[in-house]
C-alpha positions as CSV (number, residue, x, y, z in Angstrom):
1,M,-52.9,9.3,49.9
2,A,-51.3,9.4,46.9
3,G,-47.8,7.4,47.4
4,L,-48.8,5.4,50.5
5,L,-49.9,1.2,49.5
6,T,-51.7,-1.1,52.0
7,A,-49.7,-4.2,52.8
8,H,-51.8,-6.1,50.2
9,E,-51.0,-3.4,47.5
10,K,-47.4,-4.0,48.6
11,T,-47.6,-8.0,48.4
12,N,-48.9,-7.7,44.7
13,T,-46.0,-5.1,43.8
14,F,-43.4,-7.2,45.7
15,K,-44.8,-9.9,43.1
16,V,-45.0,-8.1,39.9
17,D,-41.5,-6.7,40.5
18,V,-40.2,-10.4,41.0
19,C,-42.0,-11.7,38.2
20,R,-40.2,-8.6,35.8
21,E,-36.9,-9.6,37.1
22,S,-37.0,-13.4,36.4
23,V,-38.4,-12.5,32.9
24,A,-35.3,-10.4,32.7
25,L,-33.3,-12.6,34.0
26,S,-35.0,-14.9,31.2
27,L,-34.7,-12.5,29.0
28,L,-31.1,-11.9,29.3
29,L,-29.9,-16.0,29.4
30,F,-31.7,-16.3,25.9
31,L,-29.8,-13.5,24.6
32,Q,-26.3,-14.9,25.9
33,F,-26.9,-18.3,24.1
34,C,-28.6,-17.4,21.2
35,T,-26.7,-14.7,19.2
36,G,-28.2,-13.9,16.0
37,C,-31.7,-14.9,16.8
38,A,-33.0,-11.7,16.9
39,P,-31.9,-9.4,14.0
40,K,-29.0,-7.1,15.0
41,D,-29.5,-3.1,15.1
42,P,-27.9,-1.4,12.0
43,D,-27.0,1.3,14.4
44,M,-25.2,-0.8,17.1
45,K,-21.3,-0.8,17.6
46,T,-19.2,-3.7,16.7
47,E,-15.7,-4.0,17.7
48,K,-14.7,-6.3,15.1
49,I,-13.8,-5.7,11.5
50,R,-13.3,-8.6,8.6
51,V,-10.9,-7.6,5.8
52,A,-11.3,-9.4,2.5
53,F,-7.2,-9.6,1.8
54,K,-5.5,-10.9,-1.0
55,Y,-2.8,-13.2,0.5
56,N,-3.1,-16.2,2.2
57,K,0.3,-16.1,4.3
58,A,1.4,-16.3,7.5
59,A,2.5,-13.5,9.9
60,D,6.1,-14.3,9.0
61,Y,6.2,-14.0,5.7
62,Y,5.6,-10.5,5.9
63,D,9.0,-8.1,6.7
64,P,9.6,-4.5,5.6
65,V,13.0,-5.0,4.1
66,N,11.0,-7.3,1.4
67,I,8.2,-5.2,0.0
68,S,7.1,-5.9,-4.4
69,F,3.0,-5.7,-3.7
70,A,0.7,-3.4,-2.1
71,P,-1.0,-6.5,0.6
72,E,3.1,-6.6,1.9
73,Y,2.5,-2.9,2.3
74,D,-0.7,-2.9,3.2
75,F,0.0,-5.5,6.4
76,L,2.7,-3.8,7.7
77,E,1.5,-0.7,7.8
78,N,-1.3,-1.9,10.3
79,I,1.1,-3.6,12.5
80,Y,4.3,-1.4,12.3
81,S,4.7,2.6,13.0
82,T,7.7,4.5,11.5
83,L,9.1,7.9,12.3
84,V,6.7,9.9,10.7
85,E,3.7,9.2,8.7
86,Y,1.4,11.5,6.4
87,S,-1.9,12.7,7.3
88,P,-5.1,12.3,5.2
89,E,-4.8,15.7,4.0
90,G,-1.2,14.7,2.9
91,E,0.4,16.9,5.3
92,L,3.9,14.7,6.8
93,A,3.5,14.6,10.8
94,G,5.2,12.6,13.5
95,S,5.1,9.5,14.2
96,V,6.7,7.3,16.7
97,A,8.7,10.7,16.7
98,E,6.3,12.7,18.8
99,S,8.0,15.9,16.4
100,F,11.0,15.7,14.1
101,E,13.6,18.5,13.1
102,W,16.5,19.9,11.3
103,V,19.5,21.1,13.9
104,G,22.3,22.2,11.4
105,S,22.5,19.1,8.7
106,E,21.6,16.9,11.5
107,A,18.1,15.9,11.3
108,H,16.3,15.0,15.1
109,F,13.8,13.0,16.2
110,K,12.2,13.3,19.9
111,I,10.6,9.6,20.2
112,R,7.3,9.7,22.0
113,Q,7.8,8.5,25.9
114,D,4.1,7.0,25.7
115,L,4.0,4.5,22.8
116,F,4.3,0.4,24.4
117,T,3.9,-2.9,23.1
118,I,1.0,-4.6,24.2
119,D,3.3,-6.8,26.5
120,G,4.7,-3.4,28.1
121,K,7.9,-2.7,26.3
122,R,8.2,0.5,25.6
123,I,9.8,1.7,22.5
124,D,12.6,4.2,22.3
125,A,15.7,5.2,20.2
126,Y,17.1,2.0,20.9
127,D,14.7,0.4,18.7
128,V,15.2,3.4,16.2
129,E,19.0,2.4,15.3
130,Q,18.5,-1.3,15.6
131,S,15.5,-1.2,13.1
132,F,18.0,0.9,10.7
133,K,20.7,-1.1,11.2
134,R,18.6,-4.0,10.5
135,L,17.4,-2.8,7.6
136,F,21.2,-2.6,6.2
137,I,22.5,-5.4,7.1
138,L,19.8,-7.4,5.2
139,G,19.3,-4.7,2.4
140,G,16.6,-5.4,-0.5
141,N,13.9,-2.6,0.7
142,T,12.5,-1.1,-3.1
143,H,11.3,2.5,-1.1
144,G,14.3,4.5,-1.0
145,D,18.1,3.7,0.0
146,L,18.4,5.2,3.6
147,K,21.9,3.7,3.9
148,D,23.3,5.3,1.3
149,V,22.8,8.6,2.5
150,V,23.1,7.5,6.3
151,C,25.7,4.6,6.1
152,P,27.6,5.1,3.1
153,N,30.2,2.9,1.5
154,M,30.0,0.9,4.6
155,E,29.2,-3.0,5.4
156,L,26.9,-3.6,8.5
157,K,27.0,-7.3,9.2
158,N,25.6,-7.3,13.5
159,F,24.2,-4.9,15.4
160,S,26.8,-3.8,16.8
161,D,28.8,-2.5,14.0
162,K,28.7,1.3,13.9
163,C,27.1,3.4,11.8
164,P,28.7,7.1,12.5
165,G,25.8,8.8,10.9
166,M,23.1,7.5,13.5
167,E,23.2,8.6,17.2
168,V,21.1,7.9,20.2
169,R,21.1,10.5,22.5
170,D,19.3,11.4,25.7
171,A,18.8,8.2,27.1
172,G,16.6,6.4,24.2
173,R,14.7,10.1,23.9
174,T,16.1,11.4,20.8
175,F,17.2,9.8,17.7
176,V,19.7,12.0,15.4
177,F,20.7,11.3,11.8
178,K,24.3,13.2,11.3
179,L,24.5,14.1,7.8
180,K,27.0,16.0,5.9
181,E,24.4,18.8,4.7
182,K,20.7,18.7,4.9
183,K,18.8,15.9,2.8
184,V,15.5,17.8,1.9
185,F,13.8,14.4,1.0
186,L,14.3,12.6,4.1
187,F,11.9,13.3,5.9
188,P,9.1,12.1,3.3
189,M,10.8,9.0,2.8
190,L,11.1,7.9,6.6
191,A,7.4,7.6,5.8
192,S,7.1,4.8,3.9
193,I,6.6,1.0,5.6
194,D,10.0,0.2,4.7
195,F,11.3,1.8,7.6
196,A,9.2,0.5,10.1
197,I,10.6,0.6,13.7
198,I,10.4,-2.6,15.0
199,P,10.7,-3.8,18.9
200,R,14.5,-5.0,19.2
201,D,13.2,-7.4,21.7
202,S,11.1,-8.7,18.8
203,V,14.2,-9.7,16.2
204,D,16.3,-12.5,16.4
205,K,20.0,-11.1,16.9
206,V,22.0,-13.8,14.7
207,T,19.4,-14.4,12.1
208,F,18.6,-10.5,12.1
209,K,14.6,-12.2,11.2
210,I,11.4,-11.1,13.4
211,K,10.6,-14.0,15.8
212,D,7.3,-11.6,17.5
213,Y,4.7,-10.5,15.5
214,R,2.8,-9.7,19.1
215,N,5.1,-7.3,20.2
216,T,4.9,-4.9,17.2
217,S,5.0,-0.7,17.1
218,G,1.7,-0.6,15.4
219,P,-1.4,0.4,16.1
220,Y,-2.6,-3.5,15.8
221,F,-0.4,-6.7,17.1
222,V,-0.9,-10.5,15.6
223,S,-3.2,-12.0,18.1
224,K,-3.3,-15.0,16.3
225,D,-1.5,-16.3,13.1
226,S,-2.6,-18.7,10.6
227,A,-0.5,-20.8,7.6
228,T,-3.4,-19.8,6.0
229,G,-3.4,-16.2,6.0
230,Q,-6.7,-16.1,8.0
231,I,-4.4,-13.8,11.0
232,E,-6.1,-12.0,13.0
233,L,-4.7,-8.6,15.1
234,S,-5.6,-7.0,18.0
235,A,-5.8,-2.8,18.7
236,N,-2.9,-2.1,20.9
237,S,-4.5,0.7,23.6
238,R,-1.1,2.1,24.4
239,H,-0.9,3.3,20.8
240,F,-1.5,7.0,20.4
241,H,-3.8,6.1,17.0
242,Y,-5.7,3.8,19.2
243,S,-9.6,4.7,20.0
244,K,-12.3,3.2,21.3
245,N,-14.0,3.8,17.8
246,I,-11.6,2.0,15.6
247,P,-12.1,-2.0,14.4
248,Q,-10.6,-3.7,17.9
249,E,-10.1,-6.8,16.6
250,V,-9.1,-7.4,13.1
251,V,-10.2,-10.9,10.7
252,F,-8.0,-11.2,7.5
253,V,-10.0,-13.1,5.6
254,P,-8.1,-14.5,2.0
255,S,-9.5,-13.7,-1.2
256,G,-9.7,-12.7,-4.5
257,K,-6.4,-14.5,-5.5
258,T,-8.2,-17.0,-8.0
259,E,-11.5,-15.4,-8.3
260,P,-11.2,-11.6,-9.3
261,L,-14.8,-10.7,-7.6
262,Q,-15.1,-13.2,-4.9
263,S,-14.3,-10.4,-2.0
264,L,-18.0,-8.7,-3.1
265,D,-19.6,-11.8,-3.1
266,L,-18.3,-12.1,0.5
267,F,-19.3,-8.8,1.3
268,S,-22.7,-9.5,0.1
269,E,-23.4,-12.7,2.1
270,N,-22.1,-10.3,4.7
271,K,-18.8,-12.4,5.3
272,V,-16.1,-9.4,5.1
273,D,-16.4,-5.7,6.3
274,F,-14.2,-4.3,4.5
275,I,-12.6,-4.8,0.9
276,T,-9.1,-2.8,0.6
277,T,-7.8,-0.6,-2.3
278,I,-5.6,-3.1,-3.6
279,D,-8.4,-6.2,-4.2
280,S,-8.8,-6.9,-7.7
281,I,-12.4,-6.0,-8.1
282,P,-12.0,-3.7,-10.8
283,P,-13.0,0.4,-9.5
284,D,-16.3,0.1,-12.3
285,I,-17.5,-2.3,-10.1
286,M,-16.9,-1.0,-6.7
287,I,-18.6,2.4,-7.6
288,D,-21.9,0.5,-9.1
289,Y,-21.8,-1.9,-5.9
290,A,-21.6,1.6,-3.4
291,E,-24.4,3.2,-5.9
292,K,-26.9,0.2,-5.6
293,H,-25.9,-0.5,-1.5
294,K,-26.2,3.3,-0.4
295,K,-27.6,1.9,3.2
296,D,-24.8,-0.6,3.8
297,A,-21.7,0.2,2.2
298,T,-19.9,3.0,2.3
299,L,-16.8,4.1,-1.0
300,H,-13.7,5.6,-0.4
301,S,-12.2,6.5,-3.4
302,T,-8.9,8.2,-4.1
303,H,-7.7,10.5,-6.9
304,A,-7.0,8.9,-10.5
305,L,-3.7,7.2,-8.9
306,D,-4.1,3.7,-10.5
307,T,-2.6,4.3,-13.7
308,F,-2.8,0.9,-16.0
309,L,0.7,1.1,-18.0
310,L,2.8,-1.3,-21.0
311,I,6.3,-1.2,-20.1
312,F,9.1,-2.2,-22.1
313,T,12.1,-4.3,-20.3
314,G,15.6,-3.6,-21.2
315,K,15.2,-7.0,-23.4
316,G,12.4,-5.0,-25.3
317,L,14.0,-1.8,-25.9
318,H,17.1,-3.6,-27.6
319,T,14.7,-5.9,-29.5
320,F,12.3,-3.1,-30.8
321,S,13.1,0.2,-32.4
322,E,11.0,3.3,-31.1
323,R,9.1,3.2,-33.7
324,E,8.2,-0.6,-33.7
325,R,7.6,0.3,-29.8
326,F,4.9,3.0,-30.4
327,A,3.8,1.0,-32.9
328,I,2.8,-2.1,-30.9
329,G,1.7,0.6,-27.6
330,K,-0.7,2.4,-30.0
331,K,-2.5,-0.8,-30.6
332,F,-2.6,-2.1,-27.5
333,R,-3.6,1.2,-26.0
334,E,-6.3,1.3,-28.5
335,I,-7.9,-2.0,-28.1
336,F,-7.6,-0.9,-24.4
337,L,-9.4,2.3,-24.2
338,E,-12.0,1.1,-26.6
339,R,-13.2,-2.1,-23.8
340,Y,-12.9,0.7,-20.9
341,L,-13.6,4.1,-21.2
342,K,-17.0,3.3,-21.0
343,K,-16.8,2.1,-17.5
344,P,-17.4,4.5,-14.7
345,G,-13.9,5.5,-13.0
346,Y,-11.5,5.1,-16.4
347,E,-10.2,7.6,-18.0
348,A,-7.1,8.1,-20.8
349,A,-3.8,8.6,-19.4
350,E,-1.3,10.7,-21.3
351,Q,2.0,10.3,-18.9
352,I,3.4,8.9,-16.1
353,F,2.7,11.3,-13.5
354,P,-0.6,12.9,-13.0
355,A,-0.6,16.4,-14.6
356,F,-0.9,17.8,-11.2
357,G,2.1,16.8,-10.0
358,G,5.6,17.4,-9.2
359,G,6.8,15.3,-12.5
360,G,4.1,16.4,-15.1
361,L,4.7,17.2,-18.9
362,T,3.9,19.9,-20.8
363,M,0.9,20.2,-23.3
364,E,4.1,20.9,-26.0
365,Q,5.8,17.6,-25.3
366,L,2.8,15.6,-24.6
367,S,2.0,17.1,-28.3
368,G,5.3,15.9,-29.8
369,I,4.8,12.3,-28.2
370,G,1.2,11.9,-29.4
371,A,2.4,12.5,-32.9
372,K,5.5,10.0,-32.6
373,M,2.5,7.5,-31.7
374,A,0.2,8.7,-34.8
375,S,2.7,7.9,-37.3
376,A,3.8,4.2,-36.0
377,S,2.8,1.6,-38.1
378,T,1.9,-2.3,-37.2
379,S,3.1,-3.9,-40.6
380,D,6.7,-4.7,-40.3
381,I,6.0,-6.5,-36.9
382,K,2.9,-8.0,-37.0
383,A,4.9,-11.6,-37.8
384,R,7.6,-10.8,-34.9
385,K,7.8,-13.3,-32.1
386,I,6.5,-10.7,-28.6
387,K,6.9,-12.0,-25.3
388,V,4.5,-10.4,-22.5
389,W,3.7,-10.7,-18.6
390,N,0.4,-9.7,-17.4
391,I,1.2,-8.7,-14.0
392,N,-1.7,-7.7,-11.5
393,F,-3.0,-5.8,-14.7
394,T,-6.5,-6.0,-15.3
395,N,-9.6,-9.3,-14.9
396,N,-11.5,-10.7,-17.3
397,F,-8.0,-9.7,-19.9
398,E,-8.5,-12.8,-22.0
399,S,-10.5,-10.9,-24.6
400,T,-8.5,-8.1,-25.0
401,E,-5.7,-10.9,-25.0
402,A,-7.5,-12.8,-27.9
403,E,-7.9,-9.4,-29.8
404,Y,-4.2,-8.3,-29.7
405,K,-3.1,-11.8,-31.0
406,S,-5.2,-11.4,-34.0
407,L,-3.0,-8.7,-34.5
408,F,0.5,-10.0,-33.6
409,P,-0.2,-14.1,-33.9
410,G,3.7,-14.8,-32.3
411,I,2.4,-12.7,-29.3
412,E,2.9,-15.0,-25.7
413,F,1.0,-13.6,-22.7
414,L,2.0,-15.1,-19.3
415,S,-0.3,-14.4,-16.3
416,I,2.8,-13.5,-13.8
417,R,3.6,-12.0,-10.1
418,K,6.8,-11.3,-11.1
419,I,8.1,-7.9,-11.3
420,P,11.5,-7.9,-13.8
421,G,14.4,-6.0,-12.7
422,R,13.8,-7.9,-9.4
423,V,13.8,-11.9,-10.7
424,D,16.3,-14.0,-11.0
425,Y,15.3,-14.9,-14.6
426,S,18.2,-18.0,-14.8
427,A,17.7,-19.2,-11.2
428,E,13.4,-19.2,-11.6
429,K,14.0,-20.5,-15.2
430,L,11.9,-18.2,-16.9
431,S,12.1,-16.1,-20.1
432,E,12.6,-12.2,-19.7
433,P,9.4,-10.8,-21.2
434,D,9.7,-7.9,-24.4
435,Y,7.1,-6.1,-22.2
436,Y,5.2,-6.2,-19.2
437,L,1.6,-4.8,-18.4
438,M,1.0,-3.4,-15.0
439,R,-1.0,-1.8,-12.3
440,T,0.2,0.7,-10.3
441,D,0.2,3.9,-8.1
442,M,1.7,7.1,-9.9
443,G,0.6,9.9,-7.2
444,F,3.9,11.8,-7.4
445,Q,4.4,15.2,-4.9
446,E,8.0,14.6,-5.4
447,D,7.9,11.1,-4.0
448,I,11.7,10.0,-3.2
449,N,9.9,6.0,-2.0
450,L,8.1,5.8,-5.6
451,L,11.1,7.5,-7.2
452,S,13.6,4.5,-5.6
453,Y,11.1,1.6,-6.4
454,Y,10.4,2.4,-10.1
455,L,14.1,3.0,-10.7
456,G,14.5,-0.6,-8.9
457,I,12.5,-2.4,-11.1
458,D,12.3,-2.3,-15.1
459,F,11.2,1.0,-15.6
460,F,12.4,4.1,-16.6
461,A,14.3,4.9,-20.1
462,L,17.8,4.3,-18.4
463,E,20.1,1.0,-18.0
464,K,20.4,-0.6,-15.4
465,D,23.6,0.5,-13.9
466,T,23.0,4.0,-14.4
467,S,19.6,3.9,-12.6
468,K,21.6,4.3,-9.1
469,Q,23.5,7.0,-10.1
470,W,20.7,9.0,-11.4
471,L,18.8,8.2,-8.1
472,R,22.4,9.6,-6.1
473,K,22.2,12.7,-7.8
474,Y,18.2,13.6,-7.6
475,I,19.0,12.9,-3.8
476,S,22.3,15.1,-3.7
477,T,20.6,18.0,-5.3
478,Q,19.3,20.6,-2.7
479,D,17.7,22.7,-4.9
480,K,13.9,21.8,-5.6
481,K,13.5,23.2,-9.6
482,E,16.4,21.2,-10.1
483,R,15.1,18.1,-8.4
484,L,11.8,18.1,-10.7
485,Q,13.4,19.3,-13.4
486,M,15.3,16.1,-13.0
487,V,12.4,13.8,-13.4
488,R,10.6,16.2,-15.8
489,D,13.4,14.9,-18.2
490,L,13.3,11.6,-17.1
491,H,9.8,11.4,-17.6
492,F,10.1,12.9,-21.1
493,D,12.9,10.8,-22.0
494,T,11.2,7.6,-20.9
495,L,7.6,8.6,-23.1
496,S,9.6,10.3,-26.2
497,R,11.1,6.2,-26.5
498,A,8.3,4.7,-26.1
499,A,9.9,2.8,-23.0
500,V,6.4,3.3,-21.4
501,I,3.2,3.7,-22.9
502,P,1.0,5.1,-20.3
503,L,-3.1,3.8,-21.0
504,A,-5.5,4.4,-18.3
505,K,-6.3,6.2,-15.3
506,T,-8.6,5.5,-12.4
507,P,-9.1,5.8,-8.5
508,Y,-8.4,3.4,-6.0
509,T,-12.1,2.3,-4.2
510,A,-12.5,0.5,-1.1
511,L,-15.7,-0.5,0.6
512,A,-16.8,-0.7,4.0
513,R,-19.5,-2.1,5.8
514,K,-22.3,0.5,7.5
515,P,-21.6,2.1,10.2
516,W,-17.9,1.6,9.6
517,V,-17.0,4.7,7.9
518,F,-13.4,5.9,6.5
519,N,-11.3,8.3,7.4
520,M,-9.0,7.7,4.5
521,S,-6.4,9.7,2.1
522,K,-7.1,10.6,-1.6
523,L,-3.7,10.9,-2.5
524,H,-2.1,7.8,-1.1
525,A,-3.6,4.0,-2.1
526,N,-2.6,2.4,1.4
527,D,-5.2,1.0,3.6
528,P,-4.3,2.1,7.0
529,I,-7.8,0.0,8.9
530,W,-7.0,2.4,12.2
531,R,-8.2,5.3,9.4
532,I,-11.7,3.5,9.7
533,S,-14.3,4.4,12.6
534,Q,-17.8,4.5,13.7
535,K,-19.0,7.4,14.8
């Protein structure tokens, strides 16, 4: 009958089962000790992501109070969280604060009760208060002067010093800014990683330095430090952005510092899985690579926010007349566009802020600026000495540089990672340039952080001592239309005086190895690794 076995059949069945178990066990042991012997299933999930990264610094190099370049911002935004943040769609949302609101002229932040560091330390409003006090004590942050809003005309030297504009309420559940009037820009400003919330036990109470990069407020913490930059991060499962689908481990692989295309070579050799938006690889090369490797790679592309600019310093504004600056910028623009407009992703830039942003100029204004440039001549300045800094501008610049030198024999280029306006020239034995070449993020939607950053470097057509006055007036202006008009006036004055010459703009691009997919914003140029996931 079906279902019944004889004794002989049972014995043979037992032998077959034992044999199968032995084979299965042998195969399991083989796989355990032979990682990589068999081809990997492309759909199989992996928990680790290897990131090509432009810096080779140890973790203690990074500090929210001192951000000058994009890699610093990128690293910090993955290990720390702010009170509020932007969603991929560009909406302001809660972060460390699960909710935020204005109550009269007070800004109230309700702190999450379920946010803990990896070692189980709960983050509360007292951590928020100390983080801001630390910022005020150390100073130097580049994306918004919060102290001037909250504790004006006060000098804090210790964590015990009082700032009357800040208060912790409800036993650490609520943090409050007590202001004389509502500051509409405050919430967006606090989304910058300059205002990271650092657990108070992770900071030395005497030196104010960060001493613990393991207990952090972000989706990741430093699980393995490295003096050469090969830092490893691990996901904090008690963070509100945690998911089993995000990278559980992040390994930074220093690359691209001396060889511009090194990150792409490492990606091709399966040595990295993620090339960030801030890599030195030109967008046309990234776009072309992604098109040719659709089976293996996914491309992320922002709006055209990455802007190439020629920026005259205070020295250059005094050394060369407006007409001479237009002449210098005109020739450089012609040479640059001739070389780059043929490449995918590049388009000519007529203004600093994009037309769709809050600071865009009218066609009539742009036409007037264009007429000034068209009439400028280089005949009177060909023999003049010109000192130029190339700051993270573009790769393979030598040929463009040579062509420019043929027009201006007295020009001197220096590739450097310093930003005018943030350099002590005498201490660093450097000579101030007449202008500098820079690629930078110009996505402006009334972004107080970007304005603060650019006013802090030698950028707009303002004397250095008037930049803070302009920013204070902007901050104190309650009407949005009036604030935007201030920005447009500053924008127009800067371009019409040839203080800045816009050249071109491109999207920021990033590359991820499948099955990783992006959920990053097209409106911002940052790289939150926790916005990369597997389905």
